[in-house]
N, C-alpha and C positions, 0 to 999 in steps of 0.2 A: 606035245605042244609046249612051247616055251612060255613061261610066265614072266611078267615084269618083276622088278626087284622090290616093289612096294605093295602094300595091301589096301590102301584107301582108294576110293573111286577117283578122287581128284588126282592123286599121284600116279595111279595106274594109267589114267588117261594121258597125263603129262608125259610119262615115259613112253607110252605107245606112240604118241605123236612125235616125240623127239626121235625115236628109233625109225619111224617111217620116213621122216625128213632126212635123217642121216643116210639111209639106204637110197633114197631118191636123189641125193646130192653128193654122192661119192665121198661121204665122210664129213660133210659140213652141214651145219644147221644154219641156214641163212638168217640174217638179222631181220627183224620185223619192223614195219613202219610203226609210228606211234599209234595209229588207228588199230592195227592188228594186235599190238601189245595190249591196248586198252580192252580189246575184245577177248583177251585171254589166250592169245596164241603163245605157246611156250617157247621162249628163247632164252639163251644165256644172256646175262647182262652184257651191255656193250663194254668191251675192254679196249683201251688204246693199243694201237699197234697191229690190229687185225683188220683185214680188208673187208670189202662189202660182202664177201662170201660168208662171213661169219667166223666163228671160232671153230677150229677143227676139234672133233671129238673122236673118241674110240668107244666101241661097245664092248664091254667086258662080260662074257658069259661065265657065270660062276655058280657054285652049288651052295644052297642054303645050309648053314651050320646046323640049324634046328630041324628044318623040313626035309632036307635032302633033295629039294626041287631045284631045277635049273632056273636061274635068274639072269636078267640082262640089265646092266647099269650103264647108261651113257655117262662118260667121264671126260673132263678136260685132261689133257696129258702133255707131257714134255718128252720128246725123243731122248733116250738115254742109250748110247751105243746102238745096238741092233734091236733094242726093246723100247719100253715106255715107262715113265714114272707117272703115277696117279697120286692124288692128294686127298686125304680124308678130312677136308675142311668142314663138311656138313653144314655149310652156310653160317658158321660161327656157333653152332650148337655145342653145348658142353659135352655131348656124347659123340663117340665115333659113329660114322655111318654104318648101317647094317652090312653093306657090301664089304667093308673092311673086316668085320668079324668073320664073314663068310670066306674071305681070302686067307685069313689066318688059319681057319679050320680046314679049308680045302684049297690048297694053293695051285692046283692044276686048273687052268682056265683056258678059254679061247678068246682071242682078241679080234674084233673086226676093226680093221683100219683101212679107210678108203673102201675099196671093193674086195679086199683080201681078208681071209680068215686064217688066223695063225694060232697054233697051240702054244701056250706059254706057262711059265711057273712064276708065281708071285712070291716075293720076299720083301721083308721090311728093310728099308735103307736105314743105316744107323751111323752114328759118329760123323766123321768128316764127309763121308759120302752123302749122308742125309743133309748136312748143312750146305754143301755145295749145290745139290739139286734144288733144295728149298730156296736158297738165295737167288738162283737163276729164275725160279718160278715167280718169286716175289718181285724181282726186277721186271719181269714180263707182265705180271698181273698183280699190281700192288694191293688190290682188294683182298688177296689171300692173307696178307699180313694182318689186315683188319679182322678177318675171320678168326685167325689164330688168337689174336688179342682178346676178342670177344668171347671165345670158347673157354678160356682159362686152362687150356691143355695144349700140349705140343701136337701139332697136326702130323699124323703119320704120313710118311712118304713111302709108297709101295712101288717097287720096281717089278715090272712084268718082263721076264726074260724069255725069249723064244726057246721053245723046248726042242 
């Protein structure tokens, strides 16, 4: 059985619901109405440039660095070549997200994109590659620059390449 990537009841419920919506909507998590949002329906924040379908997500299946258990993290992504870049913003937290540590420790992952499951290998983007990908993401989602500034750290950009 696959477990969500977090351990608190609130976060587990959020991830489970996002994963279910992702799978029901071919890789999108639809935006909520204000009423649904007020009632606790988990949605990504509204970002300019994305249509009414919502923001496309991928599900990254990874292995816990400490537990060895499979985890699933719903993540915003940017297509990069034949793969995807994901961003360790952690909502502006000063710490990297747990999934980032897991990918560093265990880089072989499975990516669910739309209705497809793809084996992939994670690697940290560095130097000019990181700057190019990050600049493109910040242009698309300016909130990510705010997250990086609030965190006091450089947000890691992880590239998931098809295996």
